[in-house]
TORNU-571821 format. One record per residue (C-alpha): residue in one letter; y, x negated, z. Coordinates in Angstrom, 1 decimal. Each point is the difference from the previous one (the first is absolute). Layout:
{code:a | py:Y | px:X | pz:Z} .
...
END
This chain:
{code:x | py:86.5 | px:-86.5 | pz:97.2} .
{code:x | py:-1.9 | px:2.7 | pz:-1.7} .
{code:x | py:-3.7 | px:-0.3 | pz:-0.7} .
{code:x | py:-2.0 | px:1.9 | pz:-2.6} .
{code:x | py:-3.1 | px:1.8 | pz:1.2} .
{code:x | py:-2.2 | px:-2.5 | pz:-1.9} .
{code:x | py:1.6 | px:-3.0 | pz:1.5} .
{code:x | py:-0.1 | px:1.6 | pz:3.5} .
{code:x | py:-3.7 | px:0.6 | pz:-0.4} .
{code:x | py:-0.6 | px:-3.7 | pz:-0.9} .
{code:x | py:2.0 | px:-1.0 | pz:3.0} .
{code:x | py:-2.4 | px:2.0 | pz:2.2} .
{code:x | py:-2.9 | px:-2.1 | pz:-1.2} .
{code:x | py:1.6 | px:-3.0 | pz:1.8} .
{code:x | py:-1.3 | px:-0.3 | pz:3.6} .
{code:x | py:2.3 | px:1.9 | pz:2.4} .
{code:x | py:0.8 | px:-3.1 | pz:2.1} .
{code:x | py:1.6 | px:-1.9 | pz:-2.9} .
{code:x | py:1.3 | px:3.1 | pz:-1.9} .
{code:x | py:3.6 | px:-0.1 | pz:1.5} .
{code:x | py:0.4 | px:-3.7 | pz:-1.0} .
{code:x | py:-1.4 | px:0.7 | pz:-3.4} .
{code:x | py:2.3 | px:2.9 | pz:-0.5} .
{code:x | py:3.0 | px:-2.2 | pz:0.9} .
{code:x | py:-1.1 | px:-2.7 | pz:-2.4} .
{code:x | py:-0.5 | px:2.4 | pz:-2.9} .
{code:x | py:3.3 | px:1.7 | pz:0.6} .
{code:x | py:1.8 | px:-3.3 | pz:0.1} .
{code:x | py:-1.7 | px:-1.1 | pz:-3.2} .
{code:x | py:1.1 | px:3.2 | pz:-1.7} .
{code:x | py:3.5 | px:-0.3 | pz:1.4} .
{code:x | py:0.3 | px:-3.6 | pz:-1.3} .
{code:x | py:-1.2 | px:1.3 | pz:-3.4} .
{code:x | py:2.7 | px:2.7 | pz:-0.1} .
{code:x | py:-2.5 | px:2.9 | pz:0.5} .
{code:x | py:0.8 | px:3.0 | pz:2.1} .
{code:x | py:-3.4 | px:1.6 | pz:-0.1} .
{code:x | py:-3.4 | px:-1.5 | pz:0.8} .
{code:x | py:-2.3 | px:1.0 | pz:-2.8} .
{code:x | py:-3.6 | px:-1.0 | pz:-0.5} .
{code:x | py:1.2 | px:-2.6 | pz:-2.5} .
{code:x | py:2.5 | px:-1.5 | pz:2.5} .
{code:x | py:-2.8 | px:0.1 | pz:2.7} .
{code:x | py:-2.4 | px:-1.9 | pz:-2.3} .
{code:x | py:2.7 | px:-2.6 | pz:-0.9} .
{code:x | py:0.7 | px:-0.6 | pz:3.7} .
{code:x | py:-3.7 | px:-0.2 | pz:0.8} .
{code:x | py:-0.6 | px:-2.6 | pz:-2.8} .
{code:x | py:2.9 | px:-2.1 | pz:1.4} .
{code:x | py:-1.0 | px:0.2 | pz:3.6} .
{code:x | py:-3.7 | px:0.2 | pz:-0.4} .
END
């Protein structure tokens, strides 16, 4: 799954010890929504859903 630089930068704000799990959840959210790229918009939608 491809990430835009903006979305990747936001991911790096998540603590390193939960980042891999967060990445998987965001990528699964995007895949379920039919997305092939994680944009800042997709990131924010996933964050709103998962908290």
